[in-house]
C-alpha positions in Angstrom: -15.6 13.4 28.7 -14.2 9.8 28.0 -17.5 8.2 27.9 -18.0 10.7 24.8 -15.1 9.9 23.3 -15.8 6.4 23.3 -19.6 6.9 22.1 -17.6 8.8 19.2 -15.5 6.3 18.4 -18.1 3.3 18.5 -20.1 5.4 16.2 -17.3 6.0 13.8 -16.8 2.1 13.6 -20.1 1.3 13.1 -20.6 3.9 10.3 -17.5 2.7 8.6 -18.6 -1.2 8.7 -22.0 -0.2 7.4 -20.2 1.9 4.5 -18.0 -1.0 3.9 -21.1 -3.7 4.0 -23.1 -1.6 1.4 -20.6 -0.1 -1.0 -20.7 -1.8 -4.4 -16.9 -2.1 -4.9 -16.3 -2.2 -8.7 -14.6 -5.2 -10.3 -11.2 -4.4 -11.4 -11.4 -3.5 -15.2 -7.3 -4.2 -16.0 -6.1 -7.8 -16.3 -3.1 -8.2 -13.9 -0.6 -10.9 -15.1 2.7 -11.8 -13.4 5.2 -14.4 -14.4 7.1 -16.1 -11.3 10.4 -17.6 -11.6 10.7 -21.4 -10.8 13.8 -20.4 -8.7 11.7 -18.8 -5.9 9.8 -22.4 -5.7 11.6 -25.2 -3.5 11.9 -28.7 -4.9 
């Protein structure tokens, strides 16, 4: 039984990796701009 569970987990990880490698992730359409205070940086 443990062997079957291990095989299923490995197949799920492999399927997820293949999905992420082949998925055409769309570029962000909204521009993000954030102003940081000078107080946060040493110097």
